[in-house]
N, C-alpha and C positions, 0 to 999 in steps of 0.2 A: 386446446391443442398445444403441446409443448414440443420443442426441438432440443435435443441434447447437443451441446457444443463441446468440441475438444479445444485444446490450447490454440491451435491454428485458427479455428473459427473465432475464438475469443479475441485474439489479436486482430484478426481481420475486421471484426465488428467495430473496434476502435478506429481503425483506418477508414472504414466505410463512413463513419460518422464524423470524420474530420478531426478525430481526437487521437490520432496515432502518435503524436508527440507528447501527450499528457503523461505517459509513463514510458520508461525505458523498456527495451525488449525483455530484460531480466525482471523488471518491475511488474510487467504484465503477467509473467509466469508466476511470480510470488503471489500476486493478487488472485489469479485464477486458482492456484492451489489452496489458498486461504478460503476462497468462496466455496470451493468444492467441499472442503473439510467442514466449514460452517454449515453447509446444507446437510451434510451427514450428521453433524452434531445435533441439529435442531429437528431433523427428520422432515425437512421440507426442501424442495428444490429452490435455488436462488434464481430469480428472474434476471436475465441479461438486459439491463437498461444502462447503456453506456453513459448517457448524460447523468443519470443518478449516481452511478459509480464514480464519475469524475467529480461530482459535487461532494460526495461522501468520503472519498479516499484521495490521497495525494502521495507523491514521491518527492522527497527533498533530501538534501544533505543535512547532517546533524546540526551544523552551525545555523542554518536557516530555521530549522525547527526550534533550536534553543532560543533564537532571537524572537520568533513568533510567539512562543509560549513562556517567555521570561525565565528560561532555565539558565542558571549561572554556570557557565563552563569556563570562565576566565582563568581559573587556576588549573585547568586540565590540559594535558597533551592530547593528541588526536584520539588515541584509543580510550583514554579515560573520559573524554568528552562524549565520544560515541556511546560508551557504556552508560554514562549518566543520562543521556537523552533517551536511550532505549529503556532504561529502568523507569524513567518518568512516564514514558508512553505505556509501558507494561502496567504500571500502577493505575493509570487512567483507563486501562482496558482497550487501548487503541493501536497497539503495536501489531503490525501484520508480518513484517520481515524486513530483511535488508539485502541489497544486491551485492554482487561480487565487488562492485565499486564503492560499496558502503553507503549508498543512498538508502534511505529508509522509506518503506511503504507503510502508511498508517492511515487510520480513520481520523478525519479531521473533527475537531470539537470546538 
């Protein structure tokens, strides 16, 4: 038996599991949209497993990602550094999107 969730239900599931702070409000919307599109692309519904999603996906600013994945942005201004990190994540196939505040949602690897 499956239940279809909307964005509100998706956000609420994170709060109910004590993971409401794992992603920003915008970050959860980006992740929700990504997972819906992914389900459409692969022809399968994605199971809502909050803990698994929190282990597989993250939201951080580009400087933290650059540090965690040894991406050199020392010669970049903010915009160029952001673009370099996004390009790196796209090449690795793990870029999901970024928030209005420029935090990046990505699949961890």
